[in-house]
PDB file of N, CA, C and O in Angstrom:
ATOM      1  N   MET A   1     -14.579  -3.656   6.477  1.00  0.00           N
ATOM      2  CA  MET A   1     -13.485  -4.101   5.307  1.00  0.00           C
ATOM      3  C   MET A   1     -12.220  -4.320   6.416  1.00  0.00           C
ATOM      4  O   MET A   1     -12.255  -4.005   7.605  1.00  0.00           O
ATOM      5  N   ASP A   2     -11.196  -4.893   5.754  1.00  0.00           N
ATOM      6  CA  ASP A   2     -10.144  -5.057   6.412  1.00  0.00           C
ATOM      7  C   ASP A   2      -8.643  -4.278   5.327  1.00  0.00           C
ATOM      8  O   ASP A   2      -8.484  -4.555   4.138  1.00  0.00           O
ATOM      9  N   LEU A   3      -8.033  -3.635   5.864  1.00  0.00           N
ATOM     10  CA  LEU A   3      -7.131  -2.922   5.453  1.00  0.00           C
ATOM     11  C   LEU A   3      -5.758  -3.393   5.618  1.00  0.00           C
ATOM     12  O   LEU A   3      -5.502  -3.646   6.795  1.00  0.00           O
ATOM     13  N   GLN A   4      -4.890  -3.569   4.881  1.00  0.00           N
ATOM     14  CA  GLN A   4      -3.843  -3.901   5.049  1.00  0.00           C
ATOM     15  C   GLN A   4      -2.719  -2.526   4.826  1.00  0.00           C
ATOM     16  O   GLN A   4      -2.469  -2.126   3.689  1.00  0.00           O
ATOM     17  N   VAL A   5      -2.229  -2.021   5.802  1.00  0.00           N
ATOM     18  CA  VAL A   5      -1.598  -0.673   5.301  1.00  0.00           C
ATOM     19  C   VAL A   5       0.127  -0.799   5.265  1.00  0.00           C
ATOM     20  O   VAL A   5       0.720  -1.405   6.158  1.00  0.00           O
ATOM     21  N   LYS A   6       0.603  -0.368   4.505  1.00  0.00           N
ATOM     22  CA  LYS A   6       2.183  -0.160   4.081  1.00  0.00           C
ATOM     23  C   LYS A   6       2.505   1.347   4.148  1.00  0.00           C
ATOM     24  O   LYS A   6       1.754   2.310   3.994  1.00  0.00           O
ATOM     25  N   SER A   7       4.007   1.285   4.458  1.00  0.00           N
ATOM     26  CA  SER A   7       4.230   2.919   4.445  1.00  0.00           C
ATOM     27  C   SER A   7       5.465   2.491   3.424  1.00  0.00           C
ATOM     28  O   SER A   7       5.769   1.326   3.167  1.00  0.00           O
ATOM     29  N   THR A   8       6.060   3.578   2.941  1.00  0.00           N
ATOM     30  CA  THR A   8       7.213   3.368   2.168  1.00  0.00           C
ATOM     31  C   THR A   8       7.874   4.987   1.974  1.00  0.00           C
ATOM     32  O   THR A   8       7.106   5.915   2.230  1.00  0.00           O
ATOM     33  N   SER A   9       9.248   5.304   1.537  1.00  0.00           N
ATOM     34  CA  SER A   9       9.631   6.452   1.579  1.00  0.00           C
ATOM     35  C   SER A   9      10.630   6.289   0.136  1.00  0.00           C
ATOM     36  O   SER A   9      11.295   7.243  -0.268  1.00  0.00           O
ATOM     37  N   LEU A  10      10.625   5.230  -0.414  1.00  0.00           N
ATOM     38  CA  LEU A  10      10.961   4.906  -1.553  1.00  0.00           C
ATOM     39  C   LEU A  10      10.873   5.674  -3.066  1.00  0.00           C
ATOM     40  O   LEU A  10       9.879   6.377  -2.889  1.00  0.00           O
ATOM     41  N   ASP A  11      11.108   5.814  -3.772  1.00  0.00           N
ATOM     42  CA  ASP A  11      10.801   6.470  -5.176  1.00  0.00           C
ATOM     43  C   ASP A  11      10.138   5.381  -5.802  1.00  0.00           C
ATOM     44  O   ASP A  11      10.682   4.590  -6.574  1.00  0.00           O
ATOM     45  N   VAL A  12       8.942   5.361  -5.448  1.00  0.00           N
ATOM     46  CA  VAL A  12       7.708   4.387  -6.127  1.00  0.00           C
ATOM     47  C   VAL A  12       6.541   5.072  -7.217  1.00  0.00           C
ATOM     48  O   VAL A  12       5.602   4.524  -7.795  1.00  0.00           O
ATOM     49  N   LEU A  13       6.847   5.998  -7.232  1.00  0.00           N
ATOM     50  CA  LEU A  13       5.951   7.129  -8.280  1.00  0.00           C
ATOM     51  C   LEU A  13       6.298   6.680  -9.952  1.00  0.00           C
ATOM     52  O   LEU A  13       7.407   6.276 -10.302  1.00  0.00           O
ATOM     53  N   SER A  14       5.532   6.784 -10.558  1.00  0.00           N
ATOM     54  CA  SER A  14       5.440   6.881 -11.766  1.00  0.00           C
ATOM     55  C   SER A  14       4.346   7.911 -12.308  1.00  0.00           C
ATOM     56  O   SER A  14       3.753   8.497 -11.403  1.00  0.00           O
ATOM     57  N   LEU A  15       3.963   8.246 -13.610  1.00  0.00           N
ATOM     58  CA  LEU A  15       3.066   9.167 -13.719  1.00  0.00           C
ATOM     59  C   LEU A  15       1.906   8.232 -13.501  1.00  0.00           C
ATOM     60  O   LEU A  15       1.042   8.721 -12.773  1.00  0.00           O
ATOM     61  N   GLU A  16       1.719   7.310 -13.833  1.00  0.00           N
ATOM     62  CA  GLU A  16       0.370   6.587 -13.841  1.00  0.00           C
ATOM     63  C   GLU A  16       0.122   5.712 -12.580  1.00  0.00           C
ATOM     64  O   GLU A  16      -1.011   5.282 -12.366  1.00  0.00           O
ATOM     65  N   SER A  17       1.203   5.427 -11.701  1.00  0.00           N
ATOM     66  CA  SER A  17       0.805   4.463 -11.092  1.00  0.00           C
ATOM     67  C   SER A  17       2.201   4.686  -9.900  1.00  0.00           C
ATOM     68  O   SER A  17       3.150   5.461 -10.012  1.00  0.00           O
ATOM     69  N   ILE A  18       1.851   3.537  -8.582  1.00  0.00           N
ATOM     70  CA  ILE A  18       2.828   3.491  -7.532  1.00  0.00           C
ATOM     71  C   ILE A  18       3.342   1.914  -7.835  1.00  0.00           C
ATOM     72  O   ILE A  18       2.602   0.967  -8.099  1.00  0.00           O
ATOM     73  N   ARG A  19       4.649   1.891  -7.736  1.00  0.00           N
ATOM     74  CA  ARG A  19       5.195   0.604  -7.903  1.00  0.00           C
ATOM     75  C   ARG A  19       5.235  -0.045  -6.313  1.00  0.00           C
ATOM     76  O   ARG A  19       6.186   0.358  -5.643  1.00  0.00           O
ATOM     77  N   TYR A  20       4.288  -1.020  -5.631  1.00  0.00           N
ATOM     78  CA  TYR A  20       4.982  -1.242  -4.606  1.00  0.00           C
ATOM     79  C   TYR A  20       5.586  -2.666  -4.446  1.00  0.00           C
ATOM     80  O   TYR A  20       4.916  -3.491  -5.066  1.00  0.00           O
ATOM     81  N   PRO A  21       6.647  -3.191  -3.801  1.00  0.00           N
ATOM     82  CA  PRO A  21       7.018  -4.608  -3.674  1.00  0.00           C
ATOM     83  C   PRO A  21       6.174  -5.073  -2.496  1.00  0.00           C
ATOM     84  O   PRO A  21       6.327  -4.468  -1.434  1.00  0.00           O
ATOM     85  N   LEU A  22       5.106  -6.299  -2.568  1.00  0.00           N
ATOM     86  CA  LEU A  22       4.637  -6.956  -1.817  1.00  0.00           C
ATOM     87  C   LEU A  22       5.004  -8.198  -1.774  1.00  0.00           C
ATOM     88  O   LEU A  22       5.151  -8.840  -2.814  1.00  0.00           O
ATOM     89  N   LYS A  23       5.236  -8.794  -0.404  1.00  0.00           N
ATOM     90  CA  LYS A  23       5.541 -10.076   0.016  1.00  0.00           C
ATOM     91  C   LYS A  23       4.645 -10.975  -0.677  1.00  0.00           C
ATOM     92  O   LYS A  23       3.491 -10.626  -0.924  1.00  0.00           O
ATOM     93  N   ILE A  24       5.120 -12.171  -1.025  1.00  0.00           N
ATOM     94  CA  ILE A  24       4.090 -13.160  -1.415  1.00  0.00           C
ATOM     95  C   ILE A  24       2.807 -13.391  -0.805  1.00  0.00           C
ATOM     96  O   ILE A  24       1.663 -13.169  -1.202  1.00  0.00           O
ATOM     97  N   LYS A  25       3.408 -14.043   0.582  1.00  0.00           N
ATOM     98  CA  LYS A  25       2.414 -14.225   1.456  1.00  0.00           C
ATOM     99  C   LYS A  25       1.155 -12.747   1.681  1.00  0.00           C
ATOM    100  O   LYS A  25       0.002 -13.156   1.818  1.00  0.00           O
ATOM    101  N   ASN A  26       1.273 -11.561   1.713  1.00  0.00           N
ATOM    102  CA  ASN A  26       0.461 -10.755   1.965  1.00  0.00           C
ATOM    103  C   ASN A  26      -0.382 -10.554   0.453  1.00  0.00           C
ATOM    104  O   ASN A  26      -1.552 -10.180   0.362  1.00  0.00           O
ATOM    105  N   TYR A  27       0.495 -10.890  -0.656  1.00  0.00           N
ATOM    106  CA  TYR A  27      -0.250 -10.392  -1.919  1.00  0.00           C
ATOM    107  C   TYR A  27      -1.164 -11.936  -2.145  1.00  0.00           C
ATOM    108  O   TYR A  27      -2.234 -11.826  -2.744  1.00  0.00           O
ATOM    109  N   ASN A  28      -0.835 -13.026  -1.777  1.00  0.00           N
ATOM    110  CA  ASN A  28      -1.904 -14.206  -1.733  1.00  0.00           C
ATOM    111  C   ASN A  28      -2.993 -13.882  -0.730  1.00  0.00           C
ATOM    112  O   ASN A  28      -4.123 -14.247  -1.054  1.00  0.00           O
ATOM    113  N   GLU A  29      -2.872 -13.352   0.260  1.00  0.00           N
ATOM    114  CA  GLU A  29      -3.757 -12.979   0.878  1.00  0.00           C
ATOM    115  C   GLU A  29      -5.129 -12.139   0.484  1.00  0.00           C
ATOM    116  O   GLU A  29      -6.345 -12.237   0.648  1.00  0.00           O
ATOM    117  N   LEU A  30      -4.027 -11.119  -0.231  1.00  0.00           N
ATOM    118  CA  LEU A  30      -5.364 -10.064  -0.571  1.00  0.00           C
ATOM    119  C   LEU A  30      -5.824 -10.249  -1.648  1.00  0.00           C
ATOM    120  O   LEU A  30      -6.718  -9.525  -2.086  1.00  0.00           O
ATOM    121  N   ARG A  31      -5.362 -11.177  -2.268  1.00  0.00           N
ATOM    122  CA  ARG A  31      -6.275 -11.785  -3.902  1.00  0.00           C
ATOM    123  C   ARG A  31      -6.994 -12.920  -3.938  1.00  0.00           C
ATOM    124  O   ARG A  31      -7.237 -13.581  -4.947  1.00  0.00           O
ATOM    125  N   LYS A  32      -7.497 -13.255  -2.307  1.00  0.00           N
ATOM    126  CA  LYS A  32      -8.236 -14.414  -2.335  1.00  0.00           C
ATOM    127  C   LYS A  32      -9.705 -13.744  -2.814  1.00  0.00           C
ATOM    128  O   LYS A  32      -9.867 -12.529  -2.704  1.00  0.00           O
ATOM    129  N   GLU A  33     -10.605 -14.483  -3.271  1.00  0.00           N
ATOM    130  CA  GLU A  33     -12.028 -14.066  -3.766  1.00  0.00           C
ATOM    131  C   GLU A  33     -13.176 -14.675  -2.996  1.00  0.00           C
ATOM    132  O   GLU A  33     -14.342 -14.298  -3.112  1.00  0.00           O
ATOM    133  N   LYS A  34     -12.700 -15.790  -2.084  1.00  0.00           N
ATOM    134  CA  LYS A  34     -13.658 -16.263  -1.293  1.00  0.00           C
ATOM    135  C   LYS A  34     -13.603 -15.643   0.096  1.00  0.00           C
ATOM    136  O   LYS A  34     -13.110 -16.240   1.054  1.00  0.00           O
ATOM    137  N   THR A  35     -14.029 -14.652   0.155  1.00  0.00           N
ATOM    138  CA  THR A  35     -13.859 -13.839   1.376  1.00  0.00           C
ATOM    139  C   THR A  35     -15.312 -12.838   1.815  1.00  0.00           C
ATOM    140  O   THR A  35     -15.737 -12.105   0.922  1.00  0.00           O
ATOM    141  N   ILE A  36     -15.800 -12.831   2.727  1.00  0.00           N
ATOM    142  CA  ILE A  36     -16.934 -12.154   3.308  1.00  0.00           C
ATOM    143  C   ILE A  36     -16.586 -10.320   3.045  1.00  0.00           C
ATOM    144  O   ILE A  36     -17.099  -9.493   2.291  1.00  0.00           O
ATOM    145  N   VAL A  37     -15.639 -10.249   3.921  1.00  0.00           N
ATOM    146  CA  VAL A  37     -15.290  -8.438   4.083  1.00  0.00           C
ATOM    147  C   VAL A  37     -14.208  -8.499   3.003  1.00  0.00           C
ATOM    148  O   VAL A  37     -13.513  -9.453   2.653  1.00  0.00           O
ATOM    149  N   PRO A  38     -14.242  -7.242   2.569  1.00  0.00           N
ATOM    150  CA  PRO A  38     -13.546  -6.513   1.447  1.00  0.00           C
ATOM    151  C   PRO A  38     -11.712  -6.599   2.052  1.00  0.00           C
ATOM    152  O   PRO A  38     -11.630  -6.314   3.247  1.00  0.00           O
ATOM    153  N   ARG A  39     -10.618  -6.874   1.510  1.00  0.00           N
ATOM    154  CA  ARG A  39      -9.774  -6.670   1.717  1.00  0.00           C
ATOM    155  C   ARG A  39      -9.059  -5.326   0.922  1.00  0.00           C
ATOM    156  O   ARG A  39      -9.487  -5.170  -0.221  1.00  0.00           O
ATOM    157  N   ILE A  40      -8.244  -4.544   1.279  1.00  0.00           N
ATOM    158  CA  ILE A  40      -7.552  -3.649   0.316  1.00  0.00           C
ATOM    159  C   ILE A  40      -6.337  -3.558   0.854  1.00  0.00           C
ATOM    160  O   ILE A  40      -6.135  -3.718   2.057  1.00  0.00           O
ATOM    161  N   LEU A  41      -5.310  -3.256  -0.119  1.00  0.00           N
ATOM    162  CA  LEU A  41      -3.837  -2.589   0.163  1.00  0.00           C
ATOM    163  C   LEU A  41      -3.957  -1.119   0.012  1.00  0.00           C
ATOM    164  O   LEU A  41      -4.373  -0.482  -0.956  1.00  0.00           O
ATOM    165  N   VAL A  42      -3.454  -0.647   1.308  1.00  0.00           N
ATOM    166  CA  VAL A  42      -3.298   0.928   1.324  1.00  0.00           C
ATOM    167  C   VAL A  42      -1.548   1.121   1.304  1.00  0.00           C
ATOM    168  O   VAL A  42      -0.758   0.513   2.026  1.00  0.00           O
ATOM    169  N   VAL A  43      -1.285   1.945   0.467  1.00  0.00           N
ATOM    170  CA  VAL A  43      -0.003   2.455   0.718  1.00  0.00           C
ATOM    171  C   VAL A  43       0.433   3.696   0.920  1.00  0.00           C
ATOM    172  O   VAL A  43       0.489   4.495  -0.015  1.00  0.00           O
ATOM    173  N   VAL A  44       0.750   3.976   2.006  1.00  0.00           N
ATOM    174  CA  VAL A  44       0.803   5.534   2.254  1.00  0.00           C
ATOM    175  C   VAL A  44       2.658   5.862   1.659  1.00  0.00           C
ATOM    176  O   VAL A  44       3.604   5.090   1.817  1.00  0.00           O
ATOM    177  N   LEU A  45       2.677   6.950   1.120  1.00  0.00           N
ATOM    178  CA  LEU A  45       4.214   7.359   0.801  1.00  0.00           C
ATOM    179  C   LEU A  45       4.345   8.378   1.994  1.00  0.00           C
ATOM    180  O   LEU A  45       3.362   9.066   2.270  1.00  0.00           O
ATOM    181  N   ILE A  46       5.358   8.493   2.622  1.00  0.00           N
ATOM    182  CA  ILE A  46       6.205   9.416   3.549  1.00  0.00           C
ATOM    183  C   ILE A  46       7.292   9.982   3.035  1.00  0.00           C
ATOM    184  O   ILE A  46       7.771   9.485   2.016  1.00  0.00           O
ATOM    185  N   PRO A  47       7.848  11.037   3.584  1.00  0.00           N
ATOM    186  CA  PRO A  47       9.040  11.358   3.658  1.00  0.00           C
ATOM    187  C   PRO A  47      10.283  10.803   4.145  1.00  0.00           C
ATOM    188  O   PRO A  47      10.012  10.269   5.221  1.00  0.00           O
ATOM    189  N   GLU A  48      11.113  10.710   3.969  1.00  0.00           N
ATOM    190  CA  GLU A  48      12.367  10.110   4.679  1.00  0.00           C
ATOM    191  C   GLU A  48      12.581  10.489   6.095  1.00  0.00           C
ATOM    192  O   GLU A  48      12.605   9.723   7.058  1.00  0.00           O
ATOM    193  N   LEU A  49      12.724  11.704   6.093  1.00  0.00           N
ATOM    194  CA  LEU A  49      12.394  12.327   7.587  1.00  0.00           C
ATOM    195  C   LEU A  49      11.317  12.554   8.030  1.00  0.00           C
ATOM    196  O   LEU A  49      10.465  13.124   7.348  1.00  0.00           O
ATOM    197  N   LEU A  50      11.074  12.113   9.433  1.00  0.00           N
ATOM    198  CA  LEU A  50      10.020  12.179  10.085  1.00  0.00           C
ATOM    199  C   LEU A  50       9.023  13.362  10.342  1.00  0.00           C
ATOM    200  O   LEU A  50       7.802  13.472  10.230  1.00  0.00           O
ATOM    201  N   GLN A  51      10.248  14.383  10.812  1.00  0.00           N
ATOM    202  CA  GLN A  51       9.694  15.564  11.123  1.00  0.00           C
ATOM    203  C   GLN A  51       9.321  16.345   9.787  1.00  0.00           C
ATOM    204  O   GLN A  51       8.978  17.516   9.951  1.00  0.00           O
ATOM    205  N   GLU A  52       9.338  15.946   8.741  1.00  0.00           N
ATOM    206  CA  GLU A  52       8.968  16.422   7.248  1.00  0.00           C
ATOM    207  C   GLU A  52       7.376  15.631   7.023  1.00  0.00           C
ATOM    208  O   GLU A  52       6.651  15.917   6.071  1.00  0.00           O
ATOM    209  N   TRP A  53       7.069  14.775   7.902  1.00  0.00           N
ATOM    210  CA  TRP A  53       5.889  13.858   7.374  1.00  0.00           C
ATOM    211  C   TRP A  53       4.728  14.094   8.337  1.00  0.00           C
ATOM    212  O   TRP A  53       3.571  14.041   7.919  1.00  0.00           O
ATOM    213  N   ILE A  54       5.108  14.449  10.087  1.00  0.00           N
ATOM    214  CA  ILE A  54       4.067  14.386  10.723  1.00  0.00           C
ATOM    215  C   ILE A  54       4.337  15.473  12.065  1.00  0.00           C
ATOM    216  O   ILE A  54       5.398  15.550  12.685  1.00  0.00           O
ATOM    217  N   ASN A  55       3.329  16.126  12.283  1.00  0.00           N
ATOM    218  CA  ASN A  55       2.899  17.078  12.939  1.00  0.00           C
ATOM    219  C   ASN A  55       2.007  17.140  14.098  1.00  0.00           C
ATOM    220  O   ASN A  55       0.877  17.403  13.686  1.00  0.00           O
ATOM    221  N   GLN A  56       2.026  17.025  15.234  1.00  0.00           N
ATOM    222  CA  GLN A  56       1.158  16.561  16.298  1.00  0.00           C
ATOM    223  C   GLN A  56       1.780  17.105  17.402  1.00  0.00           C
ATOM    224  O   GLN A  56       2.904  17.210  17.892  1.00  0.00           O
ATOM    225  N   SER A  57       0.201  17.526  17.692  1.00  0.00           N
ATOM    226  CA  SER A  57       0.226  18.551  19.123  1.00  0.00           C
ATOM    227  C   SER A  57      -1.438  18.307  19.838  1.00  0.00           C
ATOM    228  O   SER A  57      -2.205  17.574  19.214  1.00  0.00           O
ATOM    229  N   GLU A  58      -1.745  18.723  20.679  1.00  0.00           N
ATOM    230  CA  GLU A  58      -2.821  18.334  21.324  1.00  0.00           C
ATOM    231  C   GLU A  58      -4.047  19.310  20.506  1.00  0.00           C
ATOM    232  O   GLU A  58      -5.241  19.218  20.792  1.00  0.00           O
ATOM    233  N   THR A  59      -3.584  20.106  19.605  1.00  0.00           N
ATOM    234  CA  THR A  59      -4.657  20.731  18.714  1.00  0.00           C
ATOM    235  C   THR A  59      -5.153  20.376  17.388  1.00  0.00           C
ATOM    236  O   THR A  59      -6.278  20.551  16.919  1.00  0.00           O
ATOM    237  N   GLU A  60      -3.880  19.725  16.745  1.00  0.00           N
ATOM    238  CA  GLU A  60      -3.776  18.995  15.376  1.00  0.00           C
ATOM    239  C   GLU A  60      -2.918  17.775  15.193  1.00  0.00           C
ATOM    240  O   GLU A  60      -1.803  17.659  15.702  1.00  0.00           O
ATOM    241  N   LEU A  61      -3.473  16.913  14.473  1.00  0.00           N
ATOM    242  CA  LEU A  61      -2.406  16.156  13.798  1.00  0.00           C
ATOM    243  C   LEU A  61      -2.273  16.164  12.470  1.00  0.00           C
ATOM    244  O   LEU A  61      -3.290  15.726  11.933  1.00  0.00           O
ATOM    245  N   CYS A  62      -1.409  16.494  11.694  1.00  0.00           N
ATOM    246  CA  CYS A  62      -0.920  16.946  10.395  1.00  0.00           C
ATOM    247  C   CYS A  62      -0.326  15.964   9.804  1.00  0.00           C
ATOM    248  O   CYS A  62       0.748  15.697  10.343  1.00  0.00           O
ATOM    249  N   MET A  63      -0.634  15.197   8.749  1.00  0.00           N
ATOM    250  CA  MET A  63       0.228  13.937   8.190  1.00  0.00           C
ATOM    251  C   MET A  63       0.226  14.504   6.504  1.00  0.00           C
ATOM    252  O   MET A  63      -0.751  14.595   5.760  1.00  0.00           O
ATOM    253  N   ARG A  64       1.981  14.910   6.146  1.00  0.00           N
ATOM    254  CA  ARG A  64       1.802  15.181   4.781  1.00  0.00           C
ATOM    255  C   ARG A  64       1.988  14.005   4.019  1.00  0.00           C
ATOM    256  O   ARG A  64       2.311  12.942   4.548  1.00  0.00           O
ATOM    257  N   ARG A  65       1.766  14.161   2.576  1.00  0.00           N
ATOM    258  CA  ARG A  65       1.867  13.155   1.261  1.00  0.00           C
ATOM    259  C   ARG A  65       0.357  12.868   1.267  1.00  0.00           C
ATOM    260  O   ARG A  65      -0.673  13.517   1.452  1.00  0.00           O
ATOM    261  N   CYS A  66       0.759  11.352   0.925  1.00  0.00           N
ATOM    262  CA  CYS A  66      -0.851  10.672   0.302  1.00  0.00           C
ATOM    263  C   CYS A  66      -0.603   9.235   0.451  1.00  0.00           C
ATOM    264  O   CYS A  66       0.457   8.647   0.663  1.00  0.00           O
ATOM    265  N   ALA A  67      -1.879   8.758   0.286  1.00  0.00           N
ATOM    266  CA  ALA A  67      -1.837   7.612   0.491  1.00  0.00           C
ATOM    267  C   ALA A  67      -2.977   6.637  -0.814  1.00  0.00           C
ATOM    268  O   ALA A  67      -4.184   6.863  -0.901  1.00  0.00           O
ATOM    269  N   TYR A  68      -2.355   5.760  -1.551  1.00  0.00           N
ATOM    270  CA  TYR A  68      -3.132   4.920  -2.875  1.00  0.00           C
ATOM    271  C   TYR A  68      -3.754   3.880  -1.888  1.00  0.00           C
ATOM    272  O   TYR A  68      -3.669   3.733  -0.669  1.00  0.00           O
ATOM    273  N   TRP A  69      -4.321   3.306  -2.746  1.00  0.00           N
ATOM    274  CA  TRP A  69      -5.043   2.159  -2.270  1.00  0.00           C
ATOM    275  C   TRP A  69      -5.624   1.121  -3.594  1.00  0.00           C
ATOM    276  O   TRP A  69      -5.790   1.489  -4.757  1.00  0.00           O
ATOM    277  N   ILE A  70      -5.854  -0.183  -3.067  1.00  0.00           N
ATOM    278  CA  ILE A  70      -5.982  -0.971  -4.471  1.00  0.00           C
ATOM    279  C   ILE A  70      -6.748  -2.282  -4.007  1.00  0.00           C
ATOM    280  O   ILE A  70      -6.313  -2.620  -2.906  1.00  0.00           O
ATOM    281  N   SER A  71      -7.605  -3.020  -4.407  1.00  0.00           N
ATOM    282  CA  SER A  71      -8.055  -4.259  -4.333  1.00  0.00           C
ATOM    283  C   SER A  71      -7.457  -4.896  -5.255  1.00  0.00           C
ATOM    284  O   SER A  71      -7.408  -4.624  -6.455  1.00  0.00           O
ATOM    285  N   LEU A  72      -6.738  -6.237  -4.376  1.00  0.00           N
ATOM    286  CA  LEU A  72      -5.907  -6.984  -5.294  1.00  0.00           C
ATOM    287  C   LEU A  72      -6.850  -8.412  -5.443  1.00  0.00           C
ATOM    288  O   LEU A  72      -6.385  -9.470  -5.868  1.00  0.00           O
ATOM    289  N   ARG A  73      -8.329  -8.213  -4.987  1.00  0.00           N
ATOM    290  CA  ARG A  73      -9.133  -9.632  -5.296  1.00  0.00           C
ATOM    291  C   ARG A  73      -8.916 -10.269  -6.682  1.00  0.00           C
ATOM    292  O   ARG A  73      -8.982  -9.647  -7.742  1.00  0.00           O
ATOM    293  N   GLY A  74      -8.707 -11.299  -6.580  1.00  0.00           N
ATOM    294  CA  GLY A  74      -9.063 -12.225  -8.004  1.00  0.00           C
ATOM    295  C   GLY A  74      -7.820 -11.853  -8.994  1.00  0.00           C
ATOM    296  O   GLY A  74      -7.925 -11.962 -10.216  1.00  0.00           O
ATOM    297  N   GLN A  75      -6.694 -11.425  -8.378  1.00  0.00           N
ATOM    298  CA  GLN A  75      -5.134 -11.127  -9.178  1.00  0.00           C
ATOM    299  C   GLN A  75      -5.163 -12.664  -9.804  1.00  0.00           C
ATOM    300  O   GLN A  75      -5.978 -13.531  -9.489  1.00  0.00           O
ATOM    301  N   ALA A  76      -4.243 -12.780 -10.621  1.00  0.00           N
ATOM    302  CA  ALA A  76      -3.510 -13.907 -10.867  1.00  0.00           C
ATOM    303  C   ALA A  76      -2.416 -14.371 -10.076  1.00  0.00           C
ATOM    304  O   ALA A  76      -1.521 -13.589  -9.758  1.00  0.00           O
ATOM    305  N   GLU A  77      -2.402 -15.648  -9.707  1.00  0.00           N
ATOM    306  CA  GLU A  77      -1.347 -16.167  -9.135  1.00  0.00           C
ATOM    307  C   GLU A  77       0.329 -15.576  -9.715  1.00  0.00           C
ATOM    308  O   GLU A  77       0.453 -14.923 -10.751  1.00  0.00           O
ATOM    309  N   THR A  78       1.272 -15.888  -8.994  1.00  0.00           N
ATOM    310  CA  THR A  78       2.677 -15.458  -9.352  1.00  0.00           C
ATOM    311  C   THR A  78       3.195 -16.580  -8.976  1.00  0.00           C
ATOM    312  O   THR A  78       3.029 -17.284  -7.980  1.00  0.00           O
ATOM    313  N   LYS A  79       4.045 -16.682 -10.186  1.00  0.00           N
ATOM    314  CA  LYS A  79       5.378 -17.750  -9.988  1.00  0.00           C
ATOM    315  C   LYS A  79       6.782 -17.102  -9.423  1.00  0.00           C
ATOM    316  O   LYS A  79       7.894 -17.587  -9.627  1.00  0.00           O
ATOM    317  N   ASN A  80       6.539 -16.055  -8.764  1.00  0.00           N
ATOM    318  CA  ASN A  80       7.592 -15.508  -7.630  1.00  0.00           C
ATOM    319  C   ASN A  80       7.476 -15.862  -6.302  1.00  0.00           C
ATOM    320  O   ASN A  80       6.465 -16.097  -5.640  1.00  0.00           O
ATOM    321  N   THR A  81       8.583 -15.868  -6.014  1.00  0.00           N
ATOM    322  CA  THR A  81       8.817 -16.759  -4.632  1.00  0.00           C
ATOM    323  C   THR A  81       8.787 -15.615  -3.510  1.00  0.00           C
ATOM    324  O   THR A  81       7.949 -15.748  -2.618  1.00  0.00           O
ATOM    325  N   ASP A  82       9.533 -14.637  -3.488  1.00  0.00           N
ATOM    326  CA  ASP A  82       9.577 -13.874  -2.601  1.00  0.00           C
ATOM    327  C   ASP A  82       8.897 -12.443  -2.422  1.00  0.00           C
ATOM    328  O   ASP A  82       8.804 -12.138  -1.233  1.00  0.00           O
ATOM    329  N   LYS A  83       8.368 -11.431  -3.363  1.00  0.00           N
ATOM    330  CA  LYS A  83       7.740 -10.655  -3.639  1.00  0.00           C
ATOM    331  C   LYS A  83       7.516 -10.458  -4.995  1.00  0.00           C
ATOM    332  O   LYS A  83       8.243 -10.716  -5.954  1.00  0.00           O
ATOM    333  N   VAL A  84       6.171  -9.859  -4.930  1.00  0.00           N
ATOM    334  CA  VAL A  84       5.584  -9.197  -6.338  1.00  0.00           C
ATOM    335  C   VAL A  84       5.348  -7.975  -6.440  1.00  0.00           C
ATOM    336  O   VAL A  84       4.930  -7.450  -5.408  1.00  0.00           O
ATOM    337  N   THR A  85       5.505  -7.131  -7.594  1.00  0.00           N
ATOM    338  CA  THR A  85       5.238  -5.779  -7.528  1.00  0.00           C
ATOM    339  C   THR A  85       3.954  -5.413  -7.968  1.00  0.00           C
ATOM    340  O   THR A  85       3.530  -5.845  -9.040  1.00  0.00           O
ATOM    341  N   VAL A  86       3.243  -4.611  -7.209  1.00  0.00           N
ATOM    342  CA  VAL A  86       1.969  -4.174  -7.331  1.00  0.00           C
ATOM    343  C   VAL A  86       2.047  -2.915  -8.045  1.00  0.00           C
ATOM    344  O   VAL A  86       3.006  -2.178  -7.816  1.00  0.00           O
ATOM    345  N   TYR A  87       1.099  -2.552  -8.937  1.00  0.00           N
ATOM    346  CA  TYR A  87       0.902  -1.299  -9.509  1.00  0.00           C
ATOM    347  C   TYR A  87      -0.298  -0.933  -9.137  1.00  0.00           C
ATOM    348  O   TYR A  87      -1.286  -1.475  -9.632  1.00  0.00           O
ATOM    349  N   ILE A  88      -0.412   0.166  -8.089  1.00  0.00           N
ATOM    350  CA  ILE A  88      -1.638   0.863  -7.600  1.00  0.00           C
ATOM    351  C   ILE A  88      -1.601   2.118  -8.343  1.00  0.00           C
ATOM    352  O   ILE A  88      -0.658   2.908  -8.301  1.00  0.00           O
ATOM    353  N   PRO A  89      -2.774   2.281  -9.093  1.00  0.00           N
ATOM    354  CA  PRO A  89      -3.201   3.817  -9.921  1.00  0.00           C
ATOM    355  C   PRO A  89      -3.105   4.736  -9.063  1.00  0.00           C
ATOM    356  O   PRO A  89      -3.286   4.666  -7.847  1.00  0.00           O
ATOM    357  N   ARG A  90      -2.677   6.039 -10.012  1.00  0.00           N
ATOM    358  CA  ARG A  90      -2.658   7.195  -8.820  1.00  0.00           C
ATOM    359  C   ARG A  90      -3.688   7.996  -9.210  1.00  0.00           C
ATOM    360  O   ARG A  90      -3.982   8.990  -8.546  1.00  0.00           O
TER     361      ARG A  90
END
């Protein structure tokens, strides 16, 4: 499995989905149908301040918030030239 992992601290949450602006190049790579290995987009929501997100020591690694994922395989082409908003179910 190939993962493309993105992170954001922007307000992208709605009740039903995560709205993530994805560059067209990345969108087109992820939506290809003829791939042997599945490709998944993962968006990690993080707080704006690093100290509120991650705590690392020799005994623990604790990351707060969560990640959402989606397969864009087979999604339609877009006429956008810069970015497309991807909606990831919550």
